[in-house]
LUMMI-7486 format. One record per residue: residue number from 1; residue in three letters; x, z, y of N, C-alpha, C in turn. Coordinates in steps of 0.1 Angstrom, whole numbers. Each point is the difference from the previous one (the first is absolute). Layout:
% LUMMI-7486
(NUM, ALA, (X, Z, Y), (X, Z, Y), (X, Z, Y))
...
//
This chain:
% LUMMI-7486
(1, MET, (1313, 441, -635), (-11, -3, 9), (-13, 3, -8))
(2, LYS, (-10, 7, 7), (-13, 2, -6), (-8, -12, 1))
(3, ASN, (-7, -4, -11), (-8, -12, 0), (-12, 1, -9))
(4, ILE, (-9, -10, 2), (-12, -2, -8), (2, -13, -6))
(5, GLU, (-1, -1, -13), (0, -13, -7), (-13, -3, -6))
(6, PHE, (-5, -12, 3), (-13, -5, -5), (2, -9, -11))
(7, TYR, (-8, 2, -11), (0, -8, -12), (-13, -6, -2))
(8, LYS, (0, -12, -6), (-13, -6, -5), (-5, 7, -12))
(9, LEU, (-12, -3, -4), (-6, 7, -11), (7, -2, -13))
(10, ASN, (8, -11, -1), (7, -3, -13), (14, 7, 1))
(11, GLY, (4, 7, 10), (13, 6, 1), (10, -7, 8))
(12, GLN, (-3, -12, 4), (10, -9, 8), (1, 6, 14))
(13, PHE, (13, 1, 4), (2, 5, 14), (-6, -10, 10))
(14, ASP, (-6, 6, 11), (-6, -8, 10), (7, 1, 13))
(15, SER, (1, 12, 5), (6, 2, 14), (5, 15, 1))
(16, GLU, (6, 2, 12), (6, 13, 3), (-2, 3, 14))
(17, GLU, (-3, 13, 3), (-2, 5, 14), (8, 13, 2))
(18, PRO, (4, 3, 12), (6, 13, 2), (-10, 11, -2))
(19, LEU, (4, 11, -5), (-10, 11, -2), (0, 8, 12))
(20, ASN, (-12, -1, 7), (-2, 9, 12), (-15, 2, 1))
(21, GLU, (-4, 8, 10), (-14, 4, 1), (-9, -12, 3))
(22, GLY, (5, -10, 7), (-8, -12, 3), (-2, -9, -12))
(23, ASN, (11, -2, -7), (-1, -9, -12), (-7, 6, -12))
(24, ILE, (0, 13, -1), (-6, 6, -12), (-14, -4, -2))
(25, SER, (-7, -2, 11), (-14, -4, -1), (-2, -13, -6))
(26, LYS, (10, -9, -1), (-1, -13, -6), (-3, 2, -15))
(27, ALA, (3, 11, -6), (-2, 3, -14), (-13, 8, -2))
(28, ASN, (-8, 2, 10), (-13, 8, -1), (-9, -6, -11))
(29, GLY, (-4, 9, -9), (-9, -4, -11), (7, -5, -12))
(30, MET, (13, -3, 1), (7, -6, -12), (5, 11, -9))
(31, LYS, (3, -4, -12), (6, 9, -10), (15, 0, 4))
(32, VAL, (5, 12, 2), (14, 2, 5), (8, 10, -9))
(33, LYS, (13, -2, 0), (9, 10, -6), (9, 4, 11))
(34, VAL, (-1, 13, 4), (8, 5, 12), (11, 9, -6))
(35, THR, (13, -3, 4), (11, 8, -3), (3, 9, 12))
(36, THR, (1, 13, -2), (3, 9, 12), (14, 5, -1))
(37, LEU, (4, 7, 11), (14, 4, 2), (5, 8, -12))
(38, ASP, (-8, 8, -7), (4, 8, -11), (1, -8, -13))
(39, GLY, (-2, -13, 0), (1, -9, -11), (-13, -1, -9))
(40, GLU, (-10, 7, 4), (-13, 0, -7), (-7, -14, 3))
(41, GLU, (-7, -4, -11), (-9, -12, 2), (-14, 4, 0))
(42, HIS, (-8, -5, 9), (-14, 3, 1), (-8, -13, 0))
(43, VAL, (-11, 0, -8), (-7, -12, -2), (-15, 2, 3))
(44, GLY, (-6, -9, 7), (-14, 0, 3), (-4, -11, 9))
(45, TYR, (-12, 0, 4), (-5, -10, 10), (3, 6, 14))
(46, LEU, (6, -8, 9), (4, 6, 13), (-12, 0, 9))
(47, GLU, (-1, 11, 7), (-11, 2, 10), (7, 4, 13))
(48, LYS, (0, -8, 10), (5, 3, 13), (-12, -1, 10))
(49, LEU, (-4, 12, 4), (-11, 0, 9), (5, 0, 15))
(50, ILE, (-7, -6, 8), (4, -1, 14), (2, 13, 7))
(51, ASP, (-8, 10, -3), (1, 13, 6), (12, 9, -4))
(52, PHE, (6, -4, -11), (11, 8, -6), (13, -7, 2))
(53, TYR, (9, 6, 8), (13, -5, 2), (11, 8, -6))
(54, GLY, (10, -7, -5), (11, 7, -6), (-1, 1, -15))
(55, TYR, (-11, -2, -6), (-2, 0, -15), (-10, -9, -5))
(56, VAL, (0, -2, -13), (-10, -8, -7), (-5, 8, -11))
(57, ASN, (-11, -4, -6), (-6, 6, -12), (2, -10, -11))
(58, LEU, (4, 4, -12), (-1, -8, -12), (-11, 6, -8))
(59, TYR, (-10, -9, -4), (-11, 5, -8), (0, -6, -13))
(60, THR, (-5, 8, -10), (-3, -5, -13), (-14, 5, -4))
(61, TYR, (-5, -6, -11), (-14, 4, -4), (1, 11, -11))
(62, LYS, (-6, 11, 3), (0, 11, -9), (-6, -3, -14))
(63, TYR, (-11, -7, 0), (-7, -2, -13), (1, -14, -5))
(64, LEU, (12, -6, 1), (2, -14, -4), (5, 0, -15))
(65, ASP, (-7, -8, -8), (4, -2, -13), (9, -13, 0))
(66, GLU, (13, 2, -2), (10, -11, 1), (-2, -11, -10))
(67, GLN, (-5, 4, -12), (-3, -10, -11), (-10, -10, 4))
(68, SER, (-11, 5, 6), (-11, -9, 3), (0, -5, 15))
(69, GLY, (7, 8, 8), (0, -3, 14), (-13, 4, 7))
(70, LYS, (-7, 9, -6), (-13, 5, 6), (1, 14, 3))
(71, LEU, (-8, 4, 10), (-1, 14, 5), (-10, 7, -9))
(72, ILE, (4, 10, -7), (-9, 8, -9), (2, 15, 3))
(73, ALA, (-10, 6, 6), (1, 14, 3), (-8, 8, -9))
(74, PRO, (3, 13, -2), (-8, 9, -8), (-14, 1, 6))
(75, ASP, (-9, 4, -8), (-14, 2, 5), (-1, 8, 12))
(76, GLY, (-7, -4, 10), (-2, 7, 13), (11, -2, 10))
(77, GLN, (11, -7, -4), (11, -2, 10), (-1, -14, 6))
(78, ASP, (5, -1, 12), (0, -13, 7), (12, -8, -5))
(79, LYS, (-2, -11, -5), (10, -8, -7), (10, -6, 11))
(80, TYR, (-4, 0, 12), (9, -6, 11), (9, 10, 6))
(81, VAL, (3, 11, -6), (9, 10, 6), (14, -6, 1))
(82, LEU, (6, 2, 12), (13, -5, 2), (10, 12, 1))
(83, GLU, (12, -2, -5), (10, 10, 2), (10, -6, 10))
(84, ARG, (3, 7, 11), (8, -5, 10), (13, 8, 1))
(85, GLU, (11, -7, 3), (13, 6, 2), (5, -4, 14))
(86, LYS, (3, 9, 8), (5, -3, 14), (15, -2, -1))
(87, ILE, (5, -11, 6), (14, -2, 0), (4, -4, 14))
(88, PHE, (10, 7, 6), (4, -3, 13), (9, -12, 1))
(89, ILE, (-2, -9, 9), (7, -12, 2), (15, 3, 1))
(90, LYS, (4, 10, 7), (14, 4, 2), (7, 4, -13))
(91, ASP, (-8, 4, -10), (6, 3, -13), (1, -11, -9))
(92, MET, (-5, -12, 3), (0, -12, -8), (13, -7, 1))
(93, VAL, (5, -4, -12), (13, -8, 0), (-3, -15, -3))
(94, HIS, (-10, -2, -9), (-3, -14, -4), (-15, 0, -4))
(95, VAL, (-6, -12, 2), (-14, -2, -5), (-1, -13, -7))
(96, ASP, (-5, -1, -12), (-3, -12, -7), (-16, -1, 1))
(97, ALA, (-4, -12, 4), (-15, -2, 1), (-4, -13, -7))
(98, ILE, (-11, 1, -7), (-5, -12, -7), (-12, -6, 9))
(99, LEU, (3, -12, 4), (-10, -7, 9), (-13, -2, -8))
(100, TYR, (-12, 2, 6), (-13, -2, -5), (-2, 8, -13))
(101, SER, (5, 12, -1), (-1, 8, -12), (-12, 10, 1))
(102, ASN, (-7, 0, 11), (-11, 9, 0), (-12, -6, -7))
(103, PRO, (-8, 7, -8), (-11, -5, -7), (-10, -8, 8))
(104, ARG, (0, 2, 13), (-10, -7, 8), (4, -15, 0))
(105, TRP, (13, -3, -4), (4, -14, -1), (0, -5, -14))
(106, THR, (-9, 6, -8), (-3, -3, -14), (11, 2, -10))
(107, THR, (10, 9, 3), (9, 4, -10), (-5, 12, -8))
(108, ARG, (7, 3, -11), (-5, 11, -9), (4, 13, 7))
(109, LEU, (-10, 10, -1), (2, 13, 5), (10, 8, -8))
(110, THR, (11, 5, 5), (10, 7, -7), (7, 10, 9))
(111, ASN, (4, 11, -5), (8, 10, 7), (15, -2, -2))
(112, GLU, (3, -10, -8), (14, -3, -3), (5, -11, 9))
(113, TYR, (14, 1, 3), (6, -11, 7), (4, -11, -10))
(114, LYS, (-7, -11, -1), (3, -10, -9), (-5, -14, 5))
(115, PHE, (7, -10, -4), (-4, -14, 4), (-10, -5, -10))
(116, PHE, (-7, -10, 4), (-11, -6, -8), (3, -14, -5))
//
């Protein structure tokens, strides 16, 4: 069965939901690790926009310095550039999501899937 597993920031399992188009929005904004039918793992912050059905975007920060957790762009570049990857919900097998993992909830900014 396809499912979404939610974890607390410390890695402790919290809850589970069936993986479908309606439930995927419950992970909106969270750091996720998505496993697709081909066995690939994709990591990023989940972005499910109301206007887009059938897929989500996973985004990461192009100019993120993982050591400091700060955005550092070359001169003249916008440091807030996002790299987006489109993933169709029908191609997803499993999703691991970390609750409250978006930096707007005061967690460290990272492009990696890791617990705090």
